[in-house]
C-alpha positions as CSV (number, residue, x, y, z in Angstrom):
1,M,91.7,78.0,116.1
2,S,91.5,74.9,114.1
3,T,93.3,74.7,110.8
4,A,90.2,73.6,109.1
5,S,88.8,75.8,106.3
6,P,87.2,78.2,106.0
7,H,89.5,80.7,107.7
8,S,88.1,83.5,109.7
9,V,87.5,86.6,107.5
10,P,86.1,89.3,109.7
11,A,83.4,91.3,107.9
12,E,84.5,94.7,109.2
13,L,88.0,94.5,107.7
14,K,89.2,95.2,104.1
15,Y,91.6,92.8,102.4
16,T,94.3,92.6,99.6
17,K,94.9,89.9,97.1
18,T,98.3,89.4,98.8
19,H,96.6,88.5,102.1
20,E,96.9,91.7,104.2
21,W,94.0,93.0,106.1
22,A,93.2,96.7,106.9
23,Q,91.0,98.1,109.6
24,L,89.8,101.7,109.5
25,M,90.4,103.2,113.0
26,A,88.5,106.0,114.5
27,D,91.4,108.5,113.9
28,G,91.4,107.8,110.2
29,T,94.4,105.5,110.2
30,L,94.5,102.0,109.0
31,R,95.6,99.1,111.2
32,I,97.3,96.5,109.0
33,G,98.2,92.9,109.5
34,I,98.3,89.6,107.7
35,T,95.3,87.4,107.4
36,E,94.6,84.2,109.3
37,H,94.9,82.4,105.9
38,A,98.4,83.9,105.3
39,Q,99.8,83.0,108.8
40,D,98.4,79.5,108.4
41,L,100.2,79.0,105.1
42,L,103.4,80.4,106.6
43,G,103.4,78.5,109.8
44,D,105.0,79.5,113.1
45,M,106.4,83.0,113.1
46,V,110.0,83.4,114.3
47,F,110.8,87.0,113.3
48,I,108.9,90.1,112.1
49,E,110.7,93.0,110.4
50,L,108.6,96.2,110.8
51,P,108.9,99.4,108.9
52,A,110.2,102.7,110.4
53,I,107.6,105.1,111.8
54,G,107.3,108.0,109.3
55,R,108.2,105.9,106.3
56,R,106.1,106.7,103.3
57,V,104.9,103.8,101.2
58,A,103.1,103.3,97.9
59,A,100.1,101.0,97.5
60,T,101.3,97.4,97.0
61,Q,104.9,98.4,98.1
62,E,106.8,95.9,100.4
63,C,106.8,97.5,103.8
64,A,107.5,94.6,106.3
65,V,108.8,91.1,106.4
66,V,107.4,88.1,108.3
67,E,109.6,85.1,108.8
68,S,108.3,81.7,109.8
69,V,109.8,78.3,110.2
70,K,108.8,77.7,106.6
71,A,109.7,80.9,104.7
72,A,110.1,84.6,104.7
73,S,107.4,86.6,103.1
74,D,107.0,90.3,102.2
75,V,104.1,92.3,103.6
76,Y,102.7,94.9,101.2
77,S,101.0,98.1,102.0
78,P,97.3,98.0,101.1
79,V,97.2,101.7,100.2
80,A,99.7,104.6,99.9
81,G,100.5,106.5,103.0
82,E,102.7,107.1,106.0
83,I,103.5,104.6,108.7
84,T,102.3,106.1,112.0
85,A,102.8,103.2,114.4
86,I,104.3,99.7,114.6
87,N,103.4,96.8,116.9
88,T,106.6,96.6,119.0
89,A,105.1,93.7,121.0
90,L,106.0,91.5,118.0
91,T,109.7,92.1,118.4
92,G,109.8,89.6,121.3
93,N,106.6,87.7,120.5
94,P,106.3,87.2,116.7
95,E,104.0,84.2,117.5
96,L,101.2,86.8,118.3
97,V,100.6,86.9,114.5
98,N,99.8,83.1,114.7
99,K,97.7,83.3,117.9
100,D,95.7,86.5,117.1
101,P,96.2,87.7,113.5
102,Y,93.3,90.2,113.6
103,G,94.0,91.4,117.1
104,E,97.3,91.5,119.1
105,G,99.1,90.3,116.0
106,W,98.6,93.5,114.0
107,L,101.8,94.8,112.3
108,M,101.5,98.5,111.7
109,C,99.3,101.6,111.3
110,L,99.3,103.8,108.3
111,K,97.8,107.2,107.6
112,P,96.4,106.9,104.0
113,G,97.4,109.5,101.5
114,N,93.9,109.3,100.0
115,N,91.0,107.9,102.0
116,T,89.2,106.8,98.8
117,D,92.0,104.3,98.2
118,I,90.5,102.2,101.0
119,D,87.4,101.6,98.7
120,T,89.7,99.7,96.3
121,L,90.4,97.0,98.8
122,L,88.5,93.7,98.8
123,T,85.5,93.2,101.0
124,A,85.4,90.2,103.3
125,A,83.1,88.3,100.9
126,A,85.5,89.0,98.0
127,Y,88.5,87.9,100.0
128,A,86.7,84.7,101.1
129,E,86.1,83.9,97.5
130,L,89.7,84.5,96.7
131,I,91.0,82.1,99.3
132,A,88.4,79.5,98.3
133,A,89.5,79.7,94.7
134,E,93.2,79.4,95.8
135,A,92.3,76.2,97.6
136,H,91.1,74.5,94.4
C-alpha cells in the first residue's frame, strides 16, 4: 500500500484512540491488532511481544508490545477480557503487521468480559476523523 493518506480504515472493524482495531468474530471473541496508521507511524516491525493465553486484561491495559526500527510501543486492550489466542506467526515474521495489519498481521484474540463494551469503541468513521485531526 502507498504511504499516502488517507489510511485504510475498514468499516467492519471497531477502533481505539490508541490505534488498535477489533473485529468481532463469529464465536464472540475479538480479533485485535494495530491499525495501518499505527504501523505506518512506527515503521518496519522487528519484534512483537504477545501476551500469554489465559491472561485477563482490563480495558485500556497494556497487553502486548510492538517494536519497530523506530520505537517500541505498547498495545492496549480495547475492552476487558481474557486472551484466548495469539498470532504465533508473528514470532518469526513481525513484518506481517506492516504488510497486512488487518489480516495476517493480527496480534491476539480476546473473549470480552462484557459484550456491550464493544459498543464503546470507535466506528471506522470516528477513527478516520481522529487520524485526520492528528495529521493537522
